[in-house]
N, C-alpha and C positions, 0 to 999 in steps of 0.2 A: 564345766563337764568334769567328772571324776577321772583321775589318771588311770590308764589301763596298762597293765604289765605286758611286755612283749612275749610272744610265744617262745622264741629262743633269743638268746643274748647276741649282741653284735659279734663277740669273739667266736661263738659257735658258727655264725653265718660266714665269717671270713675264712674259717678253717675248712668249711664245706666247699668253698669255691676252689677249683684246681688252679694251681699256679701256672703262669705263662713264662716260658723260658725266653732268653734273649733271642734265640734262633726263631722261636715262634713269633715273637714280637716283630722281628725283622721281616718275616714272611708276610705278616699282616700289613706292614707298611709298604711292601713292594707294589708298584702300580700294575694294573691289569694289562695283559697283552691284547693287541688288536685282534679283530675277528679274522683278518687275513693270515696273521701269524699263527693263530689257533688252528685254522684249517690246514695250513702247511704242516704243522707239527703232528696233527692227527693222521694225515696221509702218510707221513714218514714212518710213524709207529705201525700202521697197518701193513706197509710193505715189509718191514722188518719181521713181523709175525709170520707172514707168508713164507719168507726165506727160511726161518727157523723150523717151521713145520715140514718143509720139503727135505731138509737135511737130517731130520731126526729119525731114529729107528722106532717104528710104531709097534708096540706090543698089543696084540688083540686079545682081549679077555671078555668073557661074557659080562654084560652089565649086571650090577648087583643092586639089590635094594635091602638096606639094613643087613648087609653082609651075606645075603642069599643070592646065588646066581640065578639069572633068568634064563630058562631053556631056549634053545634056538628054535626058529620058525620051521615050517614044513619044508622050505627050500634050503634050509641050513643057515639062513641069515638070522642073526640075532636082532637086527634092526631092519625093518621093512619100510621102504618108501611107499606112500599111498598109491602112486601111479603104477607101482610094480606088483600090486596085489593080484592074486590069481582070480580069474573069472570062471566061476563054476556053472553059471546059467548060460546055456547055449543060445537061447533066444536073444540075450543081450549082445552076444558076439556075432550074431547073424547080420549080414548086410541089410540096409533098408530097401524096401521094394521101390520100383520106379513110381514117380508121382502120378503118372497117368493111369496106373493100375490100382491106385489106392482107392478103396471103396468105403464110403461112410454111410451108415444107415442112421436115420433120425432116431433120437431118443423118444420112447413112448412114455408120456406122463400119465399118471393115474387119473387126472382131471384135465379138462380142456383148458388151453391157455387163455388167459383173460386179456381182452383188449384194453390196455391201460388208458387209452384215450376216452373210453366210455365207461370206466369204472364208476359206479355210484351205489349208494345204499338207500333203498326206499324205506321210508318210515311213516308211521301215522302218529297222531297226537291224541291222547285221551285224558280228559280232565274229569276227575271224580270228586263229588262232594261239594260242588260250588252252587248247586241249585238253591239250597236253603238261603244262603246269603244273597244270592241274586234276586230272589223274590222279595226280600225285605228292604231293598234299596230302590231309589228312584232312577238309578242308572242301570244299564245293561252291563253287568260285570263281565260276562262271558264275551260280549262284543268288544268291550274295552280291552280286555286281555288279548283277544285275537288281533286287534289292531296294532298292539305293541309287541306281540310275541315274536321271538327270534325263530322258534320252531315253525310257527305258521308262516312266517316270512320266508322260510326256506322252501316252501312249496313241496314238502314231503321228500326232499332229496338232499343228500349230503355226500361229501367225498369219502368220509371214513367215519368210524364209530366215535373217534375222539371229538369230531365236530358236533355230532349229535349230543354227546355228553356235555360239551361246553354250552350248547344252546339250551339244553335241559336245565343246567345249573343256573343260567341267566334267567330263564323263565320261572324257575322256582323262586328266585329273589323278586322277580317282577310280581308274581302272584301275591307274595307277602306284602309288597307295597300297595298293590291294588286293594287288598282287603283292609289294610291299615287305614287307607284313605277314606274308607267308609265306616270306620269305627271298630273294626275287628282287629284289635291289637294283640289278642292272644291266639291268633290263628296259627295252626300247625300245617306246614306244607312239606310233604315228602315226595321225592322224585325217584323214579326207577326206570330201567329199560327192560322190557319184556321181549325176548327173542321168539320168533315164530318157529314152528316145527318144520323139520326138513321134509321135503316132498320126495316121494319114491319115483323110480323110473329114470331112464337115461335122459329123456327130454327135460324133466324137472331138474335133474342134477346139472345139466348144461345151463339151464336158465339161472339156477342158483349160483353156479360158478361165475356167471357173468354179472348178476345183480347182487350176489350174496344174499344172505337170509334177511327177509323183511323183518323190521323190528318196530316196536311200539314204545314211544316215549310217554310215560304215564306220570301224571301229576295228581297226587292224592291230597285233598284239601279237607281240613277240619276247622271250620271258621271260628268255633268257640262262641263266646258271648260278645254281644255288640255293646260298646260303651256309650253311655248317654251323659249329657251335661247335668250334673247335680247342683252346680252353683256357678255363677258368672260374676267375677270380681274385676271391676275396672278401677285401677289405681290412677286417678287423675285429679287435678285441682278443680275447684268449682268453675263452671263455664256460664256464659250468658247467651241464651237462657240456660237455666240449671239443668234441663233435660236434653241438652243439645246432643250429647253422646248417646244417651239411652234411646232417644227417639230415632237415631240413625244407625243403631247397632242391631242388625237383624237376627242375631242368635237368641234363642230362648231356652230356659231351663226345661229339661225333659226330652229335648230332641237329640238324635244321635250325633256323635262327634264326627262330622264329615269334613275332611280337610278342605274341600273346595268352598264350603260355606264359611268355615272359619277364616280362610284367607280372604274371601270376599267381604266378610264383615270388617276385618281389619282395614282393607282397602277403602271401604266406605267411610270409615272414620278419618283415615288419612286424607281423603278427598274432601269431606264435608267441613272439617275444621278450618282449612284455609279459605273456604268459601264464606265462612261466617266470621271473619275477622281475626283468625289465628294463623298468620303466615309461617310461623316457625314451629308449628305442631309436629311432634315426632311420635310415632307408634313404636313402642319397645318390643322386646322379645317375649312372646307368650310363654306361659308355663301351664301345663295340664297335668294335674296329679290324678293318677288312676288308682282305683281301689279294685284289685283283682277279685275280691270276695263278693262285692256287690255289683260290679260293672259300672260304677259311678265315676265321673270325672269332674274335677274342680278346675275351672278355667280361670286363669288370672292374666290380665293384660295391663302392663304399665303404659301410660300415655302422658307425655310431656306436652302440655298444650301451649306453652310459650306465652309471650305477652300479647294480649289483645291489641290490635293496631289499626291505624287509619292511614290512608294515603297522604303522603307529604309531597315533596318535590320530586323532580326528575333530573337525573344526571346521565351524561353520556361519556363513553370512553372508547378508545380504539381508533380505527381508521374510519372517520366520520363521513357519512353521505349527507347528513344534515344535522342541525344542532338540536338542543333539548327543547327549544321553543316550538319547533315543528313537531317533535314527538308529542308534546302536550296537545297539539291540534288533533293528532291521531287517537289519543287516549279518550276513552269514554267515561273516565272518572275525574273527579276534581279533588283538590286538597280538602281534607276533612272527611271525605267519604270513607265508610267502614271498608277495610280491606276485603277484597273478593278476588280469589285466584282466577275466576272466570273472566274478569276484566283484564287481568294480566295476560291471559291466553289470547284474548281478543286483541290487545295491543300488539302482541308478538305476531299474530297473523296479519294484522294491518301493516306492520313493518315489512313482512315478507312480501305482501301484495304489491308494494311499491316497485319491486323488481330491481332495487338498487343495492342489494346486499348479497355477498357470498355467504355470510353467516351473521346472525343477529340473535341476541338473547336479552331477556328482561327479568331481573331478579330483585326481590326486596332486600333492602339493607337496613338493619336496625340503627336508630339514631339516639335512642334514650330520651328524646324530647317528648315531654308530656303533651297529649292532645286532649286532656280532660276526660272525665267519665272513666277514669282508671284505664286509659288507653295511651298508646305512644304512636308518634308518627314514624312511618317507614319511608325511606327514599327508594324510588325505583331506579335501579342502575341498568342502563341500556348499553350493552356492549356491542359495538358495530364493527363490521368488517366490510367495507365498501367493495362491491363487485364491479365488473366491467360495465361501463355505462352505455356503450354503443351496441346497436342491434341492426343486423341486416335481415330482412324478411322478404319472402316471395310467395305468391300464390298463383294458381292457374285454374281455369275452368273452361268448359265448353257447353254450348247448348245450341240446338237448332234455331236459327233466326238471329242469334247474337254471334255465333261463331266462337272462335278461340279468344280468350281474354287472359292476358298475363299482367300481373301487378307486382311491383317491387318497391321496397322502401328502405330508407336509412334513417335511423333514429338515434339521437343522443338524449338519453332519458333524464339527464340531470345537468343540462347545459346552463340553465339558469336556476341555481339552487334557491329554495328547496323544491324539487320535483318539477322543474321547468324543462319540458322536453321539446325538442325541435325535430320535426319529421319532414323529410323530402320524399315525395311519392311520385311514381310514374306508372302509367297505364298504357299498355300496348295491346290492341285487339284488332280483330278484323273490322269492327264497326265503331270502335271508340279508341281514341288516343288522347293522352293528357298528362300534364305535370302539375304539381302543386306542393305547397308547403303549409305545415300546421304547427302553430305554437300552442302547446297544451300545458296548462298548469293544473296538476292534480292536487286534491285536498286543498283547494284554494280558499283560505280563510276559515274553513271548517271541514271536517272530515267528510269524504265522499262527494264533495262538490268540485266540479271541474269547469274550468274556463278554457275555451278553444277559440283561437283566431285562425281563420283559414283564408288562403288565397290560392286560386287554381285557374287553369286554362284548359279547356277540353275541346276536342273536335269529334262530332258525332255524325255517323252516316247510317241512318236507319231508313226502312221503308216509309215510316211515318213522317220523318223530317230529316234534313241535314242542318247542322248548326255548328257555329264556332262561338264558344261561350266563355266569358270571363266572370269570375265570381269572387267576392270577398264577403266574409261573414264572421259573426261572433255568436258564440253559444255558451250558455250556462246550463249545466245539467247535473242531475243526481241520478245516475244510471247504475244498472246492474253490471257486474263484471263476472268473468268465469270463477273468480274466487269469492266475490261478495254478491250474491243474488239477493236483491232487495224486494220487499213486498210492495212498496210504493216507490215509483220513480216519477221524475218530472224533468222538463227541459224547456227553456225559452231562449229566444235569440232574435237576431236581425240579420238580413243579408241584402246585398246590392248586386244585381245581376245585369250584365250587358251582353246581349246575345244577338247574333244575326242568324235567322232561321228561314227556311223556305216553307211555303204552305200552298195548298191548291186553292186557286181563286175560281169559284164557280161562275163568276160574272165574265171572266175572260177565258175560262176553260184551260188554264195552264198554271204551272207552278211558278211562284215568284218569291223573292226574298224580301223580308222586312227586318228592320232593326228595332229591338225592344230593350227598353230600360225598365227594370223591375226592382221596386223596393218593397221588401216584405218583412213582416214579423212572423214569429212562429211560437206556438205553445203546445206542449205535449204532456199528458199525464198517463200513468200506467199502473196497473195492479197485477201482481204476479203471485199466484198461489201454486205454482208447480214445484216439483222436486228437483229440477235440474234446468240450467239455463240453456245448454246445448242439446240435451237429449231427454226431454221430459217424459215421464211415464204416468203421471197422475196430476190432477189439479187443473187450473185454468188460468188464462191471461186475458186482460183487456187493455187495449191501448187506444187512446183518442188523440187526434191531432187537429189543430186549427191553425190556419195560415192566412191572416189578412194580408193582401198584397195590392199593389197598384202598378199597372202596366202603362207605359208611355210608348205609343207607336202612332204618331200623328196626334193623338189626343189621349188624355189620362183616363184610364178605366180601372176603377177600384173593384175588387171582388174578394171573396173568401173561399179558401179550400178547406173542406172538412172531410175527415176520414176516421173510421172506427174499425178496429180489428179485434176479433174475439176467437180464441182457440181453447179447446178442451181436450183432456187426455184421461182415458179410463183403462186401468189394467185388468184384463179379463183373467189372466193367469200371470205367473212370474215371467213368462216368455212372450205373451201376446198382449199388445196394447192397441186400443182403438183410439184414433185421434181425428179431430175435426176442426175446421177453420171456416170463419165467415168474415168477409170484408165488404163494407159499404162506404162509398165515397160520393161527395157532392160538391159542386162549385156554384156559388151563389153570387149574383150581382153583375154578371157580364155575359154577353153572348159569346158563343164559341169562337167566332171570327175575331173577337177582340183579345183573345187569349193567345199568348205565345204557344206554338205547338208543344214545346217541352213542358209546359205547365198544365196541359190537359191530362185527363185520365186515359189509361190504356190497359188492356188485359191480354193475357196470353204469354206463355213462356214458363221457364222452370220455377219461378217464384210466384206464379200466378195461376193460369189454367194450362196444365201440361197436356200435350197432344197438339198444341197449336204453336205457330211461330211467335217470336217475340213481338209484342204489341199488335198482334194480328187480328184481334177481335174488335167488333164495333163498327161504326160508320166508316165507309170507304169512298174514295174518289172514283171517277170513271176508269182510272187505270188499275183499280182494285188494290190501291195502297191505303192503309189505315190513316185516318185523319184525327182520331181521338174524339173524346166527348166530354160532357160536363158531369157525368155520373157513372158509377161503376158498381157492380154487384158480383161477388165471387164466393164460392164455397168449395170445400174439399173434404174428402173423407178417406182415411187410410187405416189399413189393418197391418200392424207391424209385428213381425215374428222374429225373435232374436234367438240365436243358438251360439253360445260362446262369443267370439269377437265378430261374428257374421250375422247378417239379418236379411230377411226378404220382406218386401212391402208390396201390397196390392192397393191401388188407389183409384178413385173416381173424382175428377174435378169438374166444376161448372162455373160459368161466368159470362158476363156480357157488359158492353159499354154502351151508354145511351146519349143521345143528343140533349135530352132534357136535363134539368138541374137535379132531378130526383130519379133514382132508378125505378123502373117499372117492373122489373123481374120477369119480363117477357122475353121470348126468343133466346132463352139460355142455351148456350152451347156446352156440350159435355165431351170430356176426354177421359180415357181410361188407360191404365198401364200397370206395369210391374217394375219394381226397383230392387236393387241390391245395396246393402250397407256393410261397410267395414268399420268397426268401432275402434277408435284410437283413444289415447288419454287426453286429447284436446278436442274430441268430438267425432261424430261419425262422418265418413266419406260416403258420398251419395252418387249412385248411378241409376238413373231412371230412363225408361223407354216407354213412350206413350203413343197412342193413336187417337185421332178425333172420331167421335161417334156421329154418324150421319155426315161423313166427309163430303165437302163441296168441291167443285172444280177449282184447281189451283192450290188446294191445301195438301200439305205433305201427308203421306200415308203414315210415316213414323217420325217421331221427334225424339231426340236424345239429349239428356241433361246430365252433366257431371259437375259436382261442386262439393264443398265442405259444409256439413251441418244438415239437419233435417230440412225438409221443404217448409215446415212451420213448427 
């Protein structure tokens, strides 16, 4: 740095500083006195000044300013205290009047006082110039603007003018965005407030004083030209097939630039590429170059397709409910299959359906391992967070003939991993009591296949029979669930039943007990083409059941139970559905007397023919108690009307039980009634009330049924 000369020399600076004498230096070094000493010294000096003033001879002279004397005041004093000033206004010197004689008259205002609690400004909204743009688009721009408008949302009232201006400003910006979303990028939107004219007359003035002047919020629109696509450029690497992106990109040259269609086209690409083997595809930021002179727009979209991939292995991490081997059982893809995001979503939903997770995710992970055909393997990483495995459940129902029925259960859903559930169940009802245990292995060996081992003991007390029954059974099934409704289902199994039941003996004329040992097989197939498992509104269902059994009660009696159920649903409108059901059943190979009463067919009740008691139709003994039959025929028709979460149902049911092995469809009994429905997220709750048509002596006039789910 260059050397800088000082402004003054050191000698001149030293000479300019005043010198400090020895006395001054001593004064600086003297310590400060305390606060107490300082206060005493100040008090002493003040007392001394008072004494000096009292003893001195005071010479009074007029005060002077710059040597000029100030003249004395009117009373002769040259200095006047404020409190000693003369009062020249007699009203100020007069005494105040007594409070009780003080009279106050209200102030009269030029306008009526406004009730602040009811102050509001009425306004109207007027939009000019939108018609031309509205007619050129596929959407109703005026309706769209009205749904989002702050002015329309205020219902024509505001607390003050500032609020109206704020709403008007926001709606001006909204109109600009609405027009731009339909390709009108050069639209000009002006806003203003038009105040109404004042009304004449006292009544009008009072109304205006209360509501203030009505105003109109005006939005003037000049849409300008509508831009169209002059060129579409997709910057992406070649795909397999080569036209994969073009075939699934719905935009075309010449169509208007509509934001919703542009976003939908980009979403279609982002969805389609992972379904066709590109799990890591990414859609970049679009660019639209507008030409104001021609109204053309050049659309450019970068797409990173990533590496084409195939499914490889499965790995798991987190708090595991089961291992990767069981995840492979749930997956509908195999190693080497071309990657498809739909299969990944399917796996994720299957994992959720197990009910064993509080959270679960499945994501592809690149491996870099070649799978041939210019593809790579990806590993599916399943991140698990196991949830609480235990469940307590309860249900309740009531119907005429069966009475009250309560059922509760405790389940550990993963006591024997993977998906080995143990359930203890109890039933307490007016006509049935029982306990049981079920071991259920879900997704056993393959997806959606279930193995069940059941043991239970029940006590039944019905008009048709009394029984104490023990049962053990095994069942393999491929069934629908509330999450997975399948088009085809099947089940097969075996069971061993030991039961002591009473039956009416026509030879002796009394009821007596027999002990039955029953060994049976069962097979069931079903077809489901409905749109819902618990609340179907369209489609049909068919279920057929065959049960070859052998009954040992004194001697062995083989027979077969057959039953077919068909139901259909037709939506008349969005809120009205017509539903119908038919059931036909037959027992072949044994006389009715050789069958245990619990294995016969019965009809009547909430799940059968409403309007009649439980198991009340068909042959009866001399005591008018049902004894069951070897065949059954039932039919039902419902008209279901739904409004919101509620519904009303009108229905007619028909049915009969026959002694013969084949139904004759004669002497059908009919019941009719009305029902109410409350729709929940797990299915409708049902309340039905019905009466028999052509009621006979001993039959109830009215029957009531309460349960969960539709009747069929």
